[in-house]
Structures are given as structure tokens and as C-alpha cells.
C-alpha positions, 0 to 999 in steps of 0.5 A, spaced: 270 360 483 270 365 489 266 366 495 260 371 492 260 368 486 258 362 491 254 366 494 250 369 488 249 361 485 246 359 491 241 365 491 239 365 484 238 357 483 237 354 477 241 355 470 245 361 470 252 362 467 257 366 472 265 367 471 269 361 473 268 353 475 261 351 470 258 345 472 252 342 468 249 339 475 244 341 479 244 347 484 241 342 490 236 336 490 229 337 494 231 330 497 238 325 497 237 320 493 235 313 495 242 310 493 249 313 491 249 314 484 256 314 480 258 312 473 260 305 475 253 305 478 248 308 473 252 303 467 250 296 472 242 298 470 241 294 465 236 299 462 241 305 462 246 300 459 241 299 454 239 306 452 246 308 452 248 303 448 242 303 443 244 311 442 253 310 441 253 304 437 247 307 433 251 315 432 257 310 431 255 305 425 253 310 421 257 313 414 259 320 415 262 325 410 265 332 408 262 336 402 264 341 398 259 347 396 258 351 390 253 353 386 253 348 382 250 343 388 254 339 392 260 334 391 263 329 397 271 332 399 275 327 399 281 332 399 279 335 407 283 332 413 276 331 416 274 326 410 281 322 411 281 323 419 274 320 419 275 314 414 281 311 417 282 313 424 281 318 428 286 318 433 292 312 435 288 308 439 281 308 435 277 306 429 271 311 426 267 307 431 270 307 437 272 313 437 264 316 435 262 311 441 267 313 446 264 320 445 256 318 444 258 315 451 260 321 455 255 326 452 249 322 453 251 321 461 254 328 463 252 332 457 259 335 455 264 330 451 271 333 450 276 331 444 283 334 445 285 336 437 291 335 435 295 340 429 300 339 425 302 345 421 295 348 422 292 341 419 288 337 424 292 330 424 288 327 430 282 328 435 283 324 441 277 323 447 278 327 454 273 323 460 268 328 462 269 326 469 276 328 468 275 335 465 273 342 468 271 348 464 272 354 466 269 362 464 274 367 465 273 374 466 274 376 460 270 372 456 274 366 454 273 359 455 279 354 458 279 346 460 283 343 465 284 336 464 286 332 470 290 326 469 296 322 473 302 326 470 298 333 472 293 338 470 293 341 463 290 348 462 288 347 454 285 353 450 278 352 447 280 352 440 285 346 443 279 342 444 273 339 442 268 341 445 261 337 444 255 339 449 248 337 450 243 344 451 246 349 457 247 355 459 252 355 452 258 354 456 257 346 458 251 343 457 247 339 463 248 333 466 243 328 465 246 322 469 246 328 475 240 331 474 236 323 474 240 322 480 234 320 484 231 316 479 237 311 478 238 311 485 230 308 487 232 303 481 239 301 484 235 301 491 230 297 488 235 292 484 240 292 492 233 289 495 232 284 489 239 282 491 238 282 498 232 278 498 235 272 494 241 272 497 238 271 504 234 265 501 229 270 500 227 270 508 224 275 511 225 279 518 222 277 524 220 277 532 221 271 536 216 271 542 215 267 549 211 267 554 216 268 560 223 272 561 230 271 558 237 272 561 241 274 557 245 267 556 238 264 554 237 270 548 244 269 545 243 261 544 236 262 541 238 267 536 245 263 535 239 257 534 234 261 530 239 264 526 237 260 520 228 263 520 231 269 517 238 269 515 242 265 510 240 260 505 239 254 510 232 250 509 232 246 514 226 244 518 224 249 524 221 247 531 219 252 535 217 250 542 214 252 548 211 257 547 216 260 542 212 265 536 216 267 529 212 272 527 215 276 521 216 284 520 219 285 513 215 286 508 214 282 502 217 283 494 209 283 493 207 288 498 211 293 496 210 292 489 217 291 487 216 287 480 211 293 478 216 298 481 222 295 477 218 296 470 216 302 472 223 305 472 225 302 466 220 307 461 223 311 467 229 311 464 228 310 456 224 317 458 230 320 460 234 318 454 228 318 448 228 312 448 222 308 446 222 301 452 220 297 446 226 298 443 230 296 449 227 290 449 221 292 455 215 287 452 210 289 458 206 292 452 206 286 448 202 290 442 207 295 441 211 289 437 205 288 433 202 294 426 206 300 430 213 298 431 216 301 424 212 307 426 216 308 434 222 306 431 221 311 426 219 316 431 225 315 435 230 317 429 226 322 428 225 325 434 231 323 438 238 321 433 236 327 428 237 332 433 242 329 436 246 328 430 245 335 427 249 336 434 254 333 432 255 336 424 254 344 426 259 342 432 264 339 427 262 345 422 264 350 427 270 347 431 274 343 427 274 348 420 275 355 420 269 360 418 272 360 411 272 353 410 266 352 414 262 356 409 263 352 403 263 345 406 257 341 409 257 334 414 252 330 413 251 323 417 248 318 413 241 317 415 237 315 410 241 308 411 238 307 418 229 309 415 231 303 409 225 300 407 224 293 404 227 290 397 220 292 394 218 298 395 225 301 395 224 298 388 218 302 387 221 309 389 227 307 383 223 306 379 219 314 380 226 317 381 228 314 374 222 315 370 221 322 373 228 325 372 231 326 378 235 319 379 240 316 372 240 308 373 246 308 375 245 311 381 239 308 383 244 301 382 249 304 386 245 305 392 243 297 392 250 296 391 251 294 384 256 296 379 253 301 373 251 300 366 253 303 359 249 308 358 246 308 365 249 315 366 244 320 363 236 321 365 231 319 363 224 321 363 217 318 360 216 319 353 208 321 353 209 326 359 205 333 355 203 340 358 197 339 361 193 344 356 194 339 350 191 333 354 186 330 351 186 334 344 187 328 337 195 329 335 196 332 329 197 327 323 203 330 320 203 334 314 206 330 307 212 334 304 209 336 296 212 332 291 217 335 286 214 334 279 219 330 275 219 325 282 217 317 279 210 315 281 208 309 284 206 304 279 
């Protein structure tokens, strides 16, 4: 990026799109973070680990299906290369579950996930994740995008067609990095963790001042510091005897004074807010009533408002970046999201009954959803026989008119 671009970016600030290296981090920070934030330090916070793990594992656990559509509806496209790829190993190192875990991990923390696309004869045969920290995205003057992949052997410059770039909201070229934008939040949480560690490592002893009623020489001060060092440092809990007018006065604040416990609890909620995860879903039981009648609504809200948009983003990106325009027009990509909202057996059987009696499901389709084998004759759509037009409701049924008898027919005795 040239000097003019840097100067323009500094003057303009905010979200922008300039020629050169694209950044998902803020242009500037209002204040310095309480602690240096890196990927490793962020993942050492239990709330960050739990939120990222929940999102990554949930997405990775969902089946993904490629459908072929036509005027009659849609059918599973068993012959599409991506179907085989997502059912087996997307690359030589990972299963489908491990692949999507890596993909979502990079996406949620860095705002961008990259995969190198390997093709043979124009067909995708491998999708290999590239760590976001090793990739720089550049916008060239002609409007094209390239990715620089930094590795031990050097730097590979990859065209946009060779990389599956999945991004969060941003400037259209690159996604904003949640980890960079929440730097201050994570810095406070890290600092709180460090304070707790320091307190317990030091035996929960406060720092303080020894005072006495006379002036000491340098040798005397050094000797007193050495003799009474265990008052403020180390794990030595021996009883110290102060005499000759010596007094000890604590000067550091206690954990209660700085509300350390309350601060740590608040940081859990603050971190969860960044990731759109209800804190109760990462075992935060501060609000005990949350685990009552409202937990189902909270979980369903998380699925619909946080997880569903994330899945839609991945589905749309697969169509746009891993298929040709002609393919994408006649294909649909879908995660089986309904499995997450699966209700109890009684509720499922009731919904099957309504679906079968309304002619929406066949008995065998309902059995297949429950993992049961099909039955002979179970592929027909059924409907309740008593269903009649509304205009005929309440009318008495008309008796059928008997057929006329012929004269030569035998009469009953």
C-alpha cells in the first residue's frame, strides 16, 4: 500500500475499500488494551474457547446436502463432486467434521476463512484450509483480488479463483475481525485472569509498607526487607513477630475492593455478546432461573438468530465460489438445520400423524425421519376420508337411488 493510500485511510477512518492490502482490524484504537491480545492468549480465556467451540462443533456436526433442482422440485445430487467431498475427506488431512471446525474457527475469530481449491480437469478434488493469520488479501488496481499465503518455503500469490474465501460482514473484499475489534474486552479479561493468578501464586498476600520510628542505614533496610519479605511475597505462612515500633500497612487493594469476581462474571457476558452466544449455553449459571422454562426459547433463539445466518452464509458462499454460474442456477446447498430443533418423541409422532393424514408425508417418509425401515405400501399419500367441501358441511347425505329392476328378474319369496 502506497503512502497516499495510508494517508487517505488515516484521514477517512472507518470501514473503507482502498487499493492494496485489505485489513479487517480497526484503523485505530481509542485506548491501549489492558493486556496484549493474540490468538493464543484469546483462546486461553474459557469464555472465548467455549463460544468458538460451540459454534464450530455445531456447524461441523450438521449434514450438508447438494440438491439438483428442476420444475418438479429437487433431488439429492449424488453425482456432484462436492457431495462426495463433503461426505468423505475434503482434503488428505481432515474429515468433513474436522474441516468445518477449522473453517468456522478461523471465520469466527479472524472474520475470514481461506481454503486452497485443488482442481483436476476442472473438477474440485480437495479443499485445504489456510490459516487466516498466514494470508493477506490484496485489491489490485484493475479490481481483481489476490491472496498472499505466507509459509515456511516462502510466499505463494494465489488468484481469487484458486481460493475459497469465506468472510463475515465487511467491505466486500475482506471481513471484519471480531478478535481485533474486541481487543479491549479481551485485554480486560486477560488482565483479570492475570490478577487472579498473581494473587494465588503469592498466597493471596497484599503488598504493603513497613514503618518504624527511627531512621535506618542502607544495610539495616536491606536486612529488614530480607527478613520480612514473606509478609508480601511467596507462599510462606509462618507467623511474623513485629517489634520495636515496626508496623505493617497493606497498600494493595483486595480482590473484594476491586470487585474482581464481579468483573470476571461480567466479562463472560461481554465476550458472549460478541459471538452472539447466550451465556447460559457455555455453562454460565449466574442467572439460575435461566435454566427453567425459558431455556428452550433461548436455545431456539440462538439457533435462529446466530447459527442460521452463519449457515446461510456458508451455503451461499459454496454456490458462489465452488460452482460455476450454470451449476449454481440449478443447485441448492443446505445444512440439515432441522436436526437441531428436533423435539421429543411425543411431539414428533403428533406432527407425523398430522402430516400423514393431511397428505403431506407418506408413512415411509415419516419412518425414514425416525431411522426406521420402510414398509410395503407405505409410499402412498393418504388423506382423511371424511374431508368434504366446506359448502357441503352440515348437509344430510343423500341416499343412493336404487337401480330399476327388470321384469324378468326373480322377486324374493
